[in-house]
gemmi code that builds the backbone of each chain (N, CA, C; Angstrom):
import gemmi

chains = {
    "A": [
        ("ASP", (54.147, -26.686, -18.968), (54.640, -25.743, -17.968), (54.679, -26.421, -16.598)),
        ("VAL", (55.781, -26.243, -15.902), (55.923, -26.878, -14.594), (54.985, -26.228, -13.605)),
        ("LYS", (54.555, -27.035, -12.628), (53.550, -26.472, -11.751), (53.626, -27.018, -10.331)),
        ("VAL", (53.442, -26.092, -9.388), (53.233, -26.434, -7.990), (51.872, -25.857, -7.638)),
        ("THR", (50.977, -26.729, -7.218), (49.599, -26.310, -6.956), (49.281, -26.439, -5.477)),
        ("GLN", (48.812, -25.358, -4.900), (48.373, -25.368, -3.507), (46.854, -25.384, -3.500)),
        ("SER", (46.312, -26.176, -2.602), (44.892, -26.508, -2.677), (43.968, -25.309, -2.511)),
        ("SER", (44.324, -24.402, -1.624), (43.417, -23.280, -1.373), (44.190, -21.978, -1.408)),
        ("ARG", (43.677, -20.962, -2.069), (44.333, -19.655, -2.050), (44.017, -18.899, -0.769)),
        ("TYR", (42.782, -19.049, -0.283), (42.345, -18.333, 0.917), (41.558, -19.280, 1.813)),
        ("LEU", (41.907, -19.258, 3.109), (41.142, -20.045, 4.078), (40.903, -19.200, 5.314)),
        ("VAL", (39.743, -19.403, 5.933), (39.451, -18.785, 7.228), (39.046, -19.906, 8.164)),
        ("LYS", (39.770, -20.003, 9.282), (39.515, -21.074, 10.246), (39.356, -20.465, 11.652)),
        ("ARG", (38.831, -21.253, 12.541), (38.674, -20.805, 13.924), (39.774, -21.396, 14.785)),
        ("THR", (40.092, -20.714, 15.848), (41.081, -21.184, 16.808), (40.728, -22.579, 17.274)),
        ("GLY", (41.723, -23.478, 17.269), (41.516, -24.843, 17.715), (41.172, -25.826, 16.606)),
        ("GLU", (40.827, -25.320, 15.445), (40.498, -26.219, 14.324), (41.758, -26.874, 13.783)),
        ("LYS", (41.578, -28.043, 13.204), (42.663, -28.714, 12.498), (42.639, -28.237, 11.050)),
        ("VAL", (43.817, -27.868, 10.541), (43.893, -27.291, 9.187), (44.858, -28.116, 8.338)),
        ("PHE", (44.430, -28.425, 7.133), (45.277, -29.131, 6.176), (45.554, -28.214, 4.998)),
        ("LEU", (46.826, -28.030, 4.692), (47.219, -27.317, 3.473), (47.911, -28.322, 2.568)),
        ("GLU", (47.375, -28.459, 1.362), (47.893, -29.456, 0.434), (48.736, -28.803, -0.648)),
        ("CYS", (49.753, -29.513, -1.075), (50.629, -29.022, -2.139), (50.962, -30.193, -3.057)),
        ("VAL", (50.789, -29.995, -4.342), (51.079, -31.029, -5.337), (51.974, -30.447, -6.416)),
        ("GLN", (53.021, -31.220, -6.792), (53.895, -30.786, -7.884), (53.937, -31.859, -8.966)),
        ("ASP", (54.085, -31.385, -10.209), (54.026, -32.317, -11.335), (55.378, -32.472, -12.025)),
        ("MET", (56.467, -32.171, -11.312), (57.790, -32.176, -11.922), (58.640, -33.362, -11.491)),
        ("ASP", (58.039, -34.295, -10.743), (58.781, -35.447, -10.241), (59.974, -35.031, -9.377)),
        ("HIS", (59.821, -33.946, -8.664), (60.890, -33.451, -7.808), (60.972, -34.234, -6.511)),
        ("GLU", (62.217, -34.415, -6.042), (62.409, -35.131, -4.783), (62.161, -34.225, -3.569)),
        ("ASN", (62.572, -32.975, -3.680), (62.559, -32.087, -2.515), (61.324, -31.197, -2.501)),
        ("MET", (60.723, -31.083, -1.334), (59.582, -30.168, -1.185), (59.694, -29.427, 0.140)),
        ("PHE", (59.143, -28.223, 0.165), (59.320, -27.308, 1.291), (58.008, -26.612, 1.623)),
        ("TRP", (57.848, -26.289, 2.909), (56.780, -25.394, 3.340), (57.401, -24.198, 4.056)),
        ("TYR", (56.985, -22.998, 3.621), (57.400, -21.745, 4.230), (56.160, -20.991, 4.702)),
        ("ARG", (56.391, -20.067, 5.640), (55.388, -19.044, 5.881), (56.034, -17.683, 5.667)),
        ("GLN", (55.222, -16.740, 5.216), (55.740, -15.404, 4.925), (54.901, -14.372, 5.657)),
        ("ASP", (55.559, -13.560, 6.461), (54.902, -12.525, 7.237), (55.593, -11.192, 6.985)),
        ("PRO", (54.846, -10.110, 7.011), (55.436, -8.785, 6.764), (56.596, -8.509, 7.716)),
        ("GLY", (57.702, -8.068, 7.161), (58.869, -7.729, 7.970), (59.721, -8.911, 8.398)),
        ("LEU", (59.209, -10.129, 8.211), (59.963, -11.326, 8.635), (60.431, -12.163, 7.459)),
        ("GLY", (59.950, -11.855, 6.274), (60.376, -12.601, 5.100), (59.840, -14.023, 5.093)),
        ("LEU", (60.488, -14.884, 4.310), (60.101, -16.288, 4.227), (60.840, -17.078, 5.296)),
        ("ARG", (60.109, -17.878, 6.025), (60.719, -18.722, 7.047), (60.334, -20.173, 6.786)),
        ("LEU", (61.323, -21.045, 6.905), (61.131, -22.453, 6.570), (60.489, -23.186, 7.739)),
        ("ILE", (59.398, -23.900, 7.456), (58.689, -24.640, 8.508), (59.155, -26.092, 8.538)),
        ("TYR", (59.000, -26.777, 7.416), (59.403, -28.172, 7.268), (59.843, -28.396, 5.832)),
        ("PHE", (60.649, -29.423, 5.639), (60.979, -29.833, 4.289), (61.120, -31.343, 4.224)),
        ("SER", (61.164, -31.831, 2.983), (61.219, -33.281, 2.781), (62.087, -33.563, 1.569)),
        ("TYR", (63.026, -34.491, 1.707), (63.893, -34.851, 0.589), (63.477, -36.157, -0.078)),
        ("ASP", (62.428, -36.795, 0.441), (61.979, -38.035, -0.169), (60.646, -38.421, 0.444)),
        ("VAL", (60.002, -39.376, -0.176), (58.729, -39.860, 0.350), (58.946, -40.389, 1.772)),
        ("LYS", (58.002, -40.061, 2.617), (57.984, -40.478, 4.018), (59.132, -39.877, 4.834)),
        ("MET", (59.909, -38.993, 4.245), (60.954, -38.312, 5.011), (60.518, -36.895, 5.298)),
        ("LYS", (60.891, -36.383, 6.461), (60.603, -35.000, 6.794), (61.686, -34.479, 7.726)),
        ("GLU", (61.951, -33.204, 7.593), (62.952, -32.556, 8.438), (62.377, -31.234, 8.931)),
        ("LYS", (62.691, -30.878, 10.164), (62.229, -29.600, 10.704), (63.029, -28.452, 10.096)),
        ("GLY", (62.316, -27.388, 9.840), (62.976, -26.170, 9.404), (63.245, -25.269, 10.590)),
        ("ASP", (63.127, -23.972, 10.388), (63.455, -23.011, 11.436), (62.329, -22.806, 12.443)),
        ("ILE", (61.075, -23.009, 12.004), (59.934, -22.717, 12.886), (58.901, -23.844, 12.819)),
        ("PRO", (59.228, -25.057, 13.254), (58.292, -26.172, 13.107), (57.198, -26.252, 14.173)),
        ("GLU", (57.334, -25.481, 15.241), (56.413, -25.625, 16.375), (54.985, -25.307, 15.947)),
        ("GLY", (54.079, -26.195, 16.283), (52.669, -26.001, 15.958), (52.263, -26.573, 14.612)),
        ("TYR", (53.237, -27.164, 13.917), (52.990, -27.712, 12.586), (53.470, -29.157, 12.505)),
        ("SER", (52.879, -29.916, 11.598), (53.415, -31.206, 11.207), (53.222, -31.332, 9.699)),
        ("VAL", (53.852, -32.344, 9.113), (53.769, -32.532, 7.660), (53.588, -34.004, 7.346)),
        ("SER", (53.178, -34.251, 6.114), (53.000, -35.618, 5.634), (53.448, -35.686, 4.190)),
        ("ARG", (54.262, -36.714, 3.873), (54.690, -36.919, 2.477), (54.531, -38.415, 2.172)),
        ("GLU", (53.333, -38.809, 1.842), (53.021, -40.210, 1.532), (53.315, -40.551, 0.074)),
        ("LYS", (53.233, -39.552, -0.786), (53.544, -39.734, -2.202), (54.527, -38.661, -2.636)),
        ("LYS", (55.308, -38.971, -3.642), (56.378, -38.063, -4.065), (55.828, -36.701, -4.470)),
        ("GLU", (54.684, -36.684, -5.103), (54.188, -35.435, -5.659), (53.421, -34.568, -4.648)),
        ("ARG", (53.140, -35.098, -3.471), (52.258, -34.395, -2.543), (52.928, -34.187, -1.184)),
        ("PHE", (52.842, -32.933, -0.710), (53.427, -32.590, 0.592), (52.392, -31.755, 1.331)),
        ("SER", (51.935, -32.282, 2.469), (50.846, -31.629, 3.195), (51.368, -30.986, 4.474)),
        ("LEU", (50.854, -29.820, 4.760), (51.161, -29.121, 6.016), (49.926, -29.186, 6.899)),
        ("ILE", (50.127, -29.570, 8.161), (49.005, -29.759, 9.080), (49.180, -28.861, 10.292)),
        ("LEU", (48.139, -28.126, 10.596), (48.082, -27.364, 11.844), (47.121, -28.121, 12.747)),
        ("GLU", (47.661, -28.780, 13.756), (46.830, -29.674, 14.588), (45.746, -28.900, 15.329)),
        ("SER", (46.081, -27.733, 15.814), (45.129, -26.894, 16.545), (45.485, -25.441, 16.229)),
        ("ALA", (44.790, -24.895, 15.252), (45.175, -23.580, 14.736), (45.082, -22.508, 15.819)),
        ("SER", (46.047, -21.587, 15.770), (46.028, -20.452, 16.690), (46.134, -19.159, 15.880)),
        ("THR", (45.767, -18.055, 16.505), (45.723, -16.786, 15.763), (47.107, -16.380, 15.261)),
        ("ASN", (48.169, -16.794, 15.968), (49.517, -16.421, 15.504), (49.984, -17.250, 14.314)),
        ("GLN", (49.131, -18.152, 13.850), (49.425, -18.887, 12.629), (48.732, -18.275, 11.410)),
        ("THR", (48.091, -17.151, 11.618), (47.568, -16.385, 10.484), (48.757, -15.918, 9.661)),
        ("SER", (48.778, -16.297, 8.382), (49.956, -16.018, 7.577), (49.712, -16.437, 6.131)),
        ("MET", (50.700, -16.116, 5.278), (50.735, -16.653, 3.917), (51.635, -17.876, 3.952)),
        ("TYR", (51.139, -19.008, 3.455), (51.909, -20.254, 3.431), (52.290, -20.577, 1.993)),
        ("LEU", (53.569, -20.844, 1.809), (54.096, -21.105, 0.470), (54.744, -22.474, 0.428)),
        ("CYS", (54.380, -23.232, -0.598), (54.982, -24.539, -0.848), (55.941, -24.401, -2.017)),
        ("ALA", (57.040, -25.163, -1.988), (57.992, -25.140, -3.093), (58.517, -26.546, -3.329)),
        ("SER", (58.934, -26.796, -4.566), (59.585, -28.068, -4.869), (60.908, -27.784, -5.568)),
        ("GLN", (61.768, -28.790, -5.561), (63.137, -28.615, -6.076), (63.644, -29.963, -6.572)),
        ("GLY", (64.200, -29.983, -7.767), (64.814, -31.200, -8.273), (66.168, -31.413, -7.640)),
        ("ARG", (66.590, -32.654, -7.544), (67.844, -32.950, -6.868), (69.062, -32.473, -7.650)),
        ("ASN", (68.916, -32.306, -8.941), (70.065, -31.912, -9.758), (70.141, -30.416, -10.016)),
        ("THR", (69.245, -29.673, -9.464), (69.250, -28.236, -9.676), (68.853, -27.543, -8.386)),
        ("GLY", (69.371, -26.347, -8.175), (69.011, -25.632, -6.960), (67.750, -24.809, -7.091)),
        ("GLU", (67.170, -24.775, -8.290), (66.029, -23.876, -8.506), (64.810, -24.348, -7.726)),
        ("LEU", (64.190, -23.401, -7.025), (62.960, -23.670, -6.291), (61.777, -23.209, -7.129)),
        ("PHE", (60.743, -24.039, -7.183), (59.494, -23.682, -7.846), (58.431, -23.543, -6.764)),
        ("PHE", (57.802, -22.378, -6.727), (56.827, -22.089, -5.685), (55.403, -22.179, -6.201)),
        ("GLY", (54.497, -22.522, -5.291), (53.074, -22.380, -5.565), (52.644, -20.943, -5.379)),
        ("GLU", (51.365, -20.687, -5.613), (50.856, -19.310, -5.530), (50.631, -18.866, -4.094)),
        ("GLY", (50.649, -19.791, -3.175), (50.474, -19.426, -1.775), (49.061, -19.674, -1.280)),
        ("SER", (48.950, -19.905, 0.020), (47.653, -20.063, 0.685), (47.608, -19.067, 1.830)),
        ("ARG", (46.674, -18.147, 1.752), (46.559, -17.143, 2.823), (45.571, -17.653, 3.851)),
        ("LEU", (46.085, -17.955, 5.039), (45.276, -18.508, 6.123), (45.001, -17.434, 7.162)),
        ("THR", (43.744, -17.288, 7.518), (43.342, -16.416, 8.614), (42.719, -17.277, 9.701)),
        ("VAL", (43.247, -17.152, 10.920), (42.703, -17.895, 12.059), (42.025, -16.899, 12.996)),
        ("LEU", (40.741, -17.100, 13.204), (39.977, -16.147, 14.023), (39.844, -16.631, 15.463)),
    ],
    "B": [
        ("ASP", (75.121, -19.809, 4.356), (75.200, -19.031, 3.125), (75.600, -17.602, 3.451)),
        ("ALA", (76.437, -17.007, 2.600), (76.915, -15.650, 2.841), (75.779, -14.658, 2.674)),
        ("LYS", (75.989, -13.452, 3.256), (74.936, -12.458, 3.314), (74.957, -11.574, 2.068)),
        ("THR", (73.778, -11.066, 1.694), (73.665, -10.101, 0.596), (73.016, -8.833, 1.111)),
        ("THR", (73.322, -7.717, 0.461), (72.731, -6.433, 0.821), (72.109, -5.819, -0.417)),
        ("GLN", (70.830, -5.447, -0.294), (70.110, -4.838, -1.405), (69.396, -3.580, -0.910)),
        ("PRO", (69.169, -2.609, -1.806), (68.355, -1.461, -1.395), (66.929, -1.909, -1.092)),
        ("ASN", (66.292, -1.238, -0.164), (64.929, -1.613, 0.202), (63.950, -1.429, -0.949)),
        ("SER", (64.127, -0.344, -1.699), (63.174, -0.058, -2.764), (63.848, 0.704, -3.894)),
        ("MET", (63.244, 0.584, -5.082), (63.693, 1.329, -6.249), (62.474, 1.647, -7.098)),
        ("GLU", (62.623, 2.718, -7.880), (61.551, 3.093, -8.801), (62.084, 3.124, -10.208)),
        ("SER", (61.212, 2.818, -11.141), (61.593, 2.863, -12.544), (60.409, 3.367, -13.349)),
        ("ASN", (60.719, 3.853, -14.536), (59.659, 4.205, -15.487), (59.479, 3.057, -16.470)),
        ("GLU", (58.245, 2.912, -16.883), (57.922, 1.859, -17.846), (58.760, 2.019, -19.114)),
        ("GLU", (59.183, 0.883, -19.657), (59.962, 0.789, -20.903), (61.388, 1.297, -20.769)),
        ("GLU", (61.817, 1.628, -19.563), (63.220, 1.992, -19.359), (63.965, 0.828, -18.713)),
        ("PRO", (65.289, 0.772, -18.892), (66.045, -0.305, -18.233), (66.117, -0.080, -16.728)),
        ("VAL", (66.224, -1.179, -16.003), (66.338, -1.131, -14.542), (67.568, -1.934, -14.143)),
        ("HIS", (68.351, -1.345, -13.259), (69.538, -2.023, -12.739), (69.361, -2.206, -11.236)),
        ("LEU", (69.206, -3.444, -10.814), (68.997, -3.749, -9.405), (70.319, -4.259, -8.816)),
        ("PRO", (70.889, -3.523, -7.860), (72.199, -3.918, -7.342), (72.102, -4.893, -6.164)),
        ("CYS", (73.179, -5.636, -5.982), (73.297, -6.535, -4.841), (74.765, -6.599, -4.428)),
        ("ASN", (75.026, -6.364, -3.152), (76.386, -6.493, -2.634), (76.524, -7.789, -1.865)),
        ("HIS", (77.626, -8.482, -2.119), (77.896, -9.742, -1.419), (79.392, -9.856, -1.224)),
        ("SER", (79.915, -9.012, -0.343), (81.371, -8.890, -0.183), (82.007, -10.132, 0.430)),
        ("THR", (81.214, -10.975, 1.106), (81.792, -12.173, 1.739), (81.550, -13.434, 0.908)),
        ("ILE", (81.239, -13.265, -0.345), (80.968, -14.410, -1.217), (82.193, -15.316, -1.295)),
        ("SER", (81.961, -16.612, -1.324), (83.078, -17.541, -1.462), (83.172, -17.995, -2.924)),
        ("GLY", (84.276, -18.644, -3.252), (84.524, -19.001, -4.639), (83.514, -19.962, -5.236)),
        ("THR", (82.819, -20.692, -4.382), (81.877, -21.690, -4.889), (80.432, -21.251, -4.771)),
        ("ASP", (80.201, -20.028, -4.339), (78.824, -19.524, -4.217), (78.289, -19.064, -5.566)),
        ("TYR", (77.113, -19.568, -5.904), (76.380, -19.053, -7.049), (75.493, -17.898, -6.595)),
        ("ILE", (75.249, -16.966, -7.510), (74.369, -15.834, -7.239), (73.027, -16.119, -7.916)),
        ("HIS", (71.989, -16.195, -7.100), (70.643, -16.473, -7.603), (69.781, -15.228, -7.429)),
        ("TRP", (68.882, -15.032, -8.364), (67.869, -13.979, -8.250), (66.485, -14.601, -8.406)),
        ("TYR", (65.614, -14.218, -7.482), (64.207, -14.579, -7.555), (63.407, -13.281, -7.478)),
        ("ARG", (62.154, -13.343, -7.913), (61.284, -12.198, -7.705), (59.924, -12.693, -7.245)),
        ("GLN", (59.220, -11.831, -6.541), (57.903, -12.178, -6.036), (56.917, -11.096, -6.432)),
        ("LEU", (56.028, -11.452, -7.335), (54.970, -10.538, -7.739), (53.926, -10.462, -6.634)),
        ("PRO", (53.150, -9.387, -6.579), (52.121, -9.262, -5.532), (51.190, -10.468, -5.499)),
        ("SER", (50.957, -10.987, -4.324), (50.040, -12.113, -4.101), (50.462, -13.388, -4.839)),
        ("GLN", (51.731, -13.552, -5.092), (52.245, -14.765, -5.741), (53.407, -15.324, -4.932)),
        ("GLY", (53.763, -16.574, -5.224), (54.988, -17.107, -4.652), (56.191, -16.610, -5.427)),
        ("PRO", (57.383, -16.668, -4.843), (58.586, -16.248, -5.572), (58.789, -17.094, -6.822)),
        ("GLU", (59.435, -16.494, -7.814), (59.783, -17.241, -9.024), (61.242, -16.986, -9.368)),
        ("TYR", (61.865, -18.009, -9.910), (63.266, -17.935, -10.317), (63.426, -16.947, -11.463)),
        ("VAL", (64.491, -16.164, -11.407), (64.783, -15.238, -12.508), (66.037, -15.669, -13.250)),
        ("ILE", (67.138, -15.801, -12.522), (68.408, -16.071, -13.188), (69.440, -16.450, -12.147)),
        ("HIS", (70.517, -17.106, -12.532), (71.627, -17.312, -11.617), (72.938, -17.376, -12.397)),
        ("GLY", (74.040, -17.151, -11.698), (75.343, -17.187, -12.345), (76.452, -17.393, -11.336)),
        ("LEU", (77.651, -17.669, -11.845), (78.804, -17.895, -10.976), (79.848, -16.804, -11.179)),
        ("THR", (80.372, -16.681, -12.384), (81.399, -15.668, -12.654), (81.068, -14.833, -13.885)),
        ("SER", (80.635, -15.490, -14.933), (80.379, -14.769, -16.180), (78.990, -14.159, -16.173)),
        ("ASN", (78.833, -13.112, -16.949), (77.509, -12.513, -17.117), (76.580, -13.527, -17.787)),
        ("VAL", (75.309, -13.446, -17.446), (74.326, -14.416, -17.919), (73.126, -13.665, -18.484)),
        ("ASN", (72.554, -14.238, -19.524), (71.336, -13.656, -20.099), (70.289, -14.743, -20.237)),
        ("ASN", (69.040, -14.400, -19.986), (67.934, -15.274, -20.350), (66.769, -14.399, -20.787)),
        ("ARG", (65.635, -15.033, -21.024), (64.518, -14.276, -21.601), (63.953, -13.250, -20.630)),
        ("MET", (64.222, -13.441, -19.345), (63.657, -12.530, -18.353), (64.576, -11.354, -18.052)),
        ("ALA", (65.881, -11.623, -17.985), (66.802, -10.602, -17.481), (68.232, -10.930, -17.841)),
        ("SER", (69.123, -10.025, -17.458), (70.565, -10.272, -17.553), (71.156, -10.118, -16.162)),
        ("LEU", (72.214, -10.855, -15.919), (72.937, -10.776, -14.654), (74.367, -10.372, -14.951)),
        ("ALA", (74.758, -9.230, -14.405), (76.122, -8.748, -14.567), (76.849, -8.954, -13.237)),
        ("ILE", (77.965, -9.662, -13.286), (78.719, -10.000, -12.076), (80.043, -9.271, -12.120)),
        ("ALA", (80.353, -8.561, -11.045), (81.615, -7.823, -10.974), (82.787, -8.787, -11.047)),
        ("GLU", (83.913, -8.273, -11.507), (85.082, -9.137, -11.698), (85.529, -9.772, -10.388)),
        ("ASP", (85.432, -9.023, -9.283), (85.828, -9.583, -7.977), (84.678, -10.351, -7.314)),
        ("ARG", (83.549, -10.395, -7.964), (82.342, -11.121, -7.517), (81.756, -10.588, -6.221)),
        ("LYS", (82.160, -9.432, -5.779), (81.621, -8.903, -4.532), (80.320, -8.147, -4.741)),
        ("SER", (79.924, -8.011, -5.960), (78.633, -7.388, -6.242), (78.109, -7.911, -7.568)),
        ("SER", (76.811, -7.745, -7.748), (76.194, -8.125, -9.018), (75.010, -7.206, -9.273)),
        ("THR", (74.550, -7.210, -10.509), (73.439, -6.349, -10.904), (72.480, -7.141, -11.776)),
        ("LEU", (71.230, -7.135, -11.379), (70.188, -7.717, -12.219), (69.675, -6.625, -13.139)),
        ("ILE", (69.639, -6.909, -14.419), (69.227, -5.905, -15.400), (67.943, -6.353, -16.080)),
        ("LEU", (66.924, -5.511, -15.950), (65.699, -5.700, -16.731), (65.792, -4.709, -17.870)),
        ("HIS", (65.800, -5.179, -19.095), (66.145, -4.304, -20.213), (65.072, -3.286, -20.539)),
        ("ARG", (63.823, -3.681, -20.387), (62.711, -2.736, -20.606), (61.640, -3.045, -19.584)),
        ("ALA", (61.582, -2.261, -18.530), (60.642, -2.556, -17.458), (59.206, -2.413, -17.938)),
        ("THR", (58.378, -3.333, -17.515), (56.948, -3.224, -17.751), (56.248, -3.158, -16.399)),
        ("LEU", (54.984, -2.796, -16.424), (54.231, -2.717, -15.167), (54.202, -4.071, -14.469)),
        ("ARG", (54.264, -5.146, -15.257), (54.241, -6.489, -14.686), (55.532, -6.865, -13.993)),
        ("ASP", (56.561, -6.051, -14.159), (57.832, -6.315, -13.469), (57.848, -5.755, -12.052)),
        ("ALA", (56.810, -5.054, -11.661), (56.736, -4.541, -10.282), (56.649, -5.726, -9.323)),
        ("ALA", (57.665, -5.839, -8.464), (57.782, -7.027, -7.610), (58.875, -6.775, -6.580)),
        ("VAL", (59.028, -7.726, -5.662), (60.187, -7.721, -4.767), (61.228, -8.658, -5.367)),
        ("TYR", (62.449, -8.162, -5.526), (63.528, -8.923, -6.143), (64.534, -9.338, -5.062)),
        ("TYR", (64.817, -10.630, -5.008), (65.702, -11.186, -3.992), (67.010, -11.655, -4.636)),
        ("CYS", (68.105, -11.262, -4.041), (69.435, -11.721, -4.440), (69.912, -12.708, -3.371)),
        ("ILE", (70.278, -13.916, -3.758), (70.578, -14.979, -2.799), (71.849, -15.690, -3.232)),
        ("LEU", (72.690, -16.007, -2.271), (73.889, -16.784, -2.569), (73.652, -18.243, -2.196)),
        ("ARG", (74.133, -19.117, -3.014), (73.969, -20.556, -2.765), (75.254, -21.280, -3.104)),
        ("TYR", (75.706, -22.102, -2.177), (76.897, -22.920, -2.396), (76.672, -23.808, -3.625)),
        ("GLY", (77.598, -23.774, -4.532), (77.459, -24.477, -5.789), (77.207, -25.963, -5.612)),
        ("GLY", (76.260, -26.481, -6.355), (75.985, -27.910, -6.320), (75.112, -28.332, -5.172)),
        ("SER", (74.767, -27.434, -4.296), (73.963, -27.847, -3.147), (72.480, -27.788, -3.493)),
        ("GLN", (71.706, -28.467, -2.692), (70.264, -28.396, -2.806), (69.737, -27.922, -1.464)),
        ("GLY", (68.435, -27.797, -1.395), (67.853, -27.428, -0.121), (67.375, -25.998, -0.073)),
        ("ASN", (67.159, -25.553, 1.140), (66.561, -24.256, 1.401), (67.394, -23.115, 0.836)),
        ("LEU", (66.718, -22.091, 0.370), (67.348, -20.818, 0.036), (66.914, -19.809, 1.087)),
        ("ILE", (67.847, -18.997, 1.546), (67.505, -17.998, 2.556), (67.169, -16.686, 1.864)),
        ("PHE", (65.887, -16.327, 1.935), (65.418, -15.096, 1.305), (65.544, -13.952, 2.300)),
        ("GLY", (66.239, -12.890, 1.896), (66.299, -11.684, 2.716), (65.078, -10.833, 2.460)),
        ("LYS", (65.211, -9.526, 2.643), (64.065, -8.625, 2.462), (63.912, -8.178, 1.013)),
        ("GLY", (64.968, -8.260, 0.229), (64.859, -7.940, -1.182), (64.686, -6.469, -1.467)),
        ("THR", (64.546, -6.163, -2.749), (64.289, -4.802, -3.217), (62.901, -4.741, -3.823)),
        ("LYS", (62.102, -3.833, -3.327), (60.771, -3.657, -3.897), (60.868, -2.701, -5.077)),
        ("LEU", (60.588, -3.197, -6.261), (60.658, -2.388, -7.470), (59.271, -1.880, -7.839)),
        ("SER", (59.154, -0.565, -7.969), (57.912, 0.041, -8.455), (58.159, 0.515, -9.880)),
        ("VAL", (57.181, 0.311, -10.746), (57.298, 0.740, -12.140), (56.171, 1.717, -12.437)),
        ("LYS", (56.565, 2.905, -12.869), (55.569, 3.948, -13.145), (55.256, 3.983, -14.628)),
        ("PRO", (53.957, 4.174, -14.947), (53.599, 4.236, -16.376), (54.132, 5.510, -17.017)),
    ],
}
model = gemmi.Model(1)
for chain_id, residues in chains.items():
    chain = gemmi.Chain(chain_id)
    for i, (resn, *xyz) in enumerate(residues, 1):
        res = gemmi.Residue()
        res.name, res.seqid = resn, gemmi.SeqId(i, " ")
        for name, pos in zip(("N", "CA", "C"), xyz):
            atom = gemmi.Atom()
            atom.name, atom.element = name, gemmi.Element(name[0])
            atom.pos, atom.b_iso = gemmi.Position(*pos), 0.0
            res.add_atom(atom)
        chain.add_residue(res)
    model.add_chain(chain)
structure = gemmi.Structure()
structure.add_model(model)
structure.setup_entities()
C-alpha cells in the first residue's frame, strides 16, 4: 500500500520556537507538497518541490521554509513559530506521470 | 483551472445510493474531472477521475454529462465510513502539480 507518512499527528509549541514537520513517501514520487488547512479557508499551498534540492513557493510561503535533501523526504520548517501558524498541515506526493495526489494523515500544530 | 460549484452539504441514509453533484460550466475540452474526499481528521484521498465517459472503480462511479458542464459522483451504497467532505476539482489534462481544493460538499450519513 502506498504511503505518505507525517512525523507527528499532534504538536504543541511555544511562540518563537523552531518547528520541523517531516514528511516521507515510499512511492518514489518526484513531486511533493505542503499545505495548511484552516476552517473556512480550505487547503492552501505553502511550498512544493519537483525534485531533490528544488523548491518553489506556493500561495502562502511567508514564515515557512522547506528542505528536500532526499527524494523521499520533504520537511517544512517554521523558523519562529507564531500563534497564527496554528493549523492542520498536510503533506502530499505526486508521481510525474499521474496527477493523483497522495496525502499524509496531517499534523495538527498548536502554537501557544 | 476552471471553477466548480458544489452544494455545501448533503445527507444520506446508510445503505442508500448517494449522488453528489458538481457544476463546471466553464470546463475546457482538456480538463479532467477529479474527485477527492476527506474523512474527519485525515488528509484528502483520491476517489476517481474522468474526461468524457462515465467511469467506475471500487470506490464510486463518475457520471459525466454529455456537454461536460456537470458531473455526479455516485456512491452506490453509502456507509457510515463514507461521511466526509467530497471535493470536485478540474485539472488540465496531462498536467502535474497543485490541485485547487474548493470547499466541497460535506456528506452526512445517517444510520
